[in-house]
C-alpha positions in Angstrom: 0.0 0.0 0.0 2.9 2.4 0.7 5.1 1.4 -2.3 4.8 4.7 -4.1 5.2 7.2 -1.4 7.9 8.5 0.9 5.6 10.3 3.4 2.9 8.7 5.4 0.3 10.7 7.3 -1.3 8.8 10.2 -4.6 10.6 11.1 -6.8 8.1 12.9 -8.4 7.9 16.3 -6.0 6.8 19.1 -8.1 3.7 19.7 -7.4 2.3 16.3 -3.8 3.4 15.6 -2.3 0.1 16.7 -4.5 -1.9 14.2 -3.9 0.6 11.4 -0.1 0.5 11.9 -0.2 -3.3 12.0 -1.6 -3.3 8.5 1.2 -1.1 7.0 4.7 -2.0 6.0 7.2 0.8 6.3 10.5 1.3 4.5 13.5 3.0 5.9 13.0 6.1 3.8 9.4 6.7 4.9 8.7 9.8 6.9 5.8 9.3 9.2 3.8 12.3 10.3 1.4 11.7 13.1 -1.8 13.6 13.6 -3.0 11.1 16.3 -4.0 12.9 19.5 -2.5 11.5 22.6 0.0 9.1 21.0 3.6 10.0 21.8 6.2 9.8 19.0 8.1 7.1 20.9 4.9 5.0 20.9 4.4 5.7 17.2 8.0 4.6 16.5 7.5 1.4 18.6 4.2 0.5 16.8 5.6 1.1 13.3 8.8 -1.0 13.7 9.8 -3.4 10.9 11.6 -6.6 11.0 15.2 -5.9 12.1 14.1 -3.3 14.6 14.4 -0.2 12.5 11.7 2.4 12.6 10.7 5.1 10.2 11.5 8.7 11.0 8.7 10.3 13.0 8.2 14.1 13.0 5.7 16.0 15.1 3.6 18.6 13.4 4.7 22.2 14.0 2.3 24.2 16.1 0.8 27.1 14.3 -1.2 29.7 16.3 -2.4 31.7 13.3 -5.3 31.1 10.9 -5.3 28.6 8.1 -5.0 31.4 5.6 -1.8 32.6 7.4 -0.4 29.1 7.4 -1.1 28.6 3.7 0.4 32.0 2.8 3.6 30.9 4.6 4.0 27.8 2.4 2.6 29.0 -0.9 4.7 30.5 -3.8 3.1 33.8 -4.9 1.7 33.3 -8.3 2.3 29.5 -8.2 0.0 26.7 -9.0 -1.1 26.1 -5.4 -2.2 29.8 -5.1 -4.0 29.4 -8.4 -5.8 26.3 -7.3 -6.7 27.8 -3.9 -8.1 30.9 -5.6 -10.2 28.8 -7.9 -11.6 26.8 -4.9 -12.3 30.0 -3.0 -14.1 31.6 -6.0 -16.2 28.4 -6.3 -17.3 28.6 -2.7 -15.5 25.4 -1.7 -14.1 26.7 1.7 -17.6 27.5 3.0 -18.8 24.0 2.1 -15.7 22.5 3.6 -16.1 24.5 6.8 -19.8 23.4 7.1 -18.8 19.7 6.6 -15.9 19.9 9.1 -18.2 21.6 11.6 -20.7 18.7 11.3 -17.9 16.1 11.7 -16.6 18.0 14.8 -20.1 18.1 16.3 -20.5 14.4 15.8 -17.1 13.6 17.3 -17.6 15.8 20.3 -21.1 14.5 21.2 -20.3 10.8 21.2 
């Protein structure tokens, strides 16, 4: 499943991270980024070990206290294709629909 990538984003509920990682086979060059709340990087490394005891590189996400617009601006080339794509999405009203959908997901997750 991970044959054609070098970066792996783990973004699951903490309760299922062990099962998810057990299904994946990591290579030494994989960079694993965890967005799993409450799971320490050391635990992620332990759970993602391969035969021979090696583990993929694990990096925490950098904390950003600004808005999503500010974060995107920090990592977007002015006049580049990402900016063009983001502008097209904004003009089509996609961010509003996305926000509505994410709010619904958050409400579902926080009321269970």
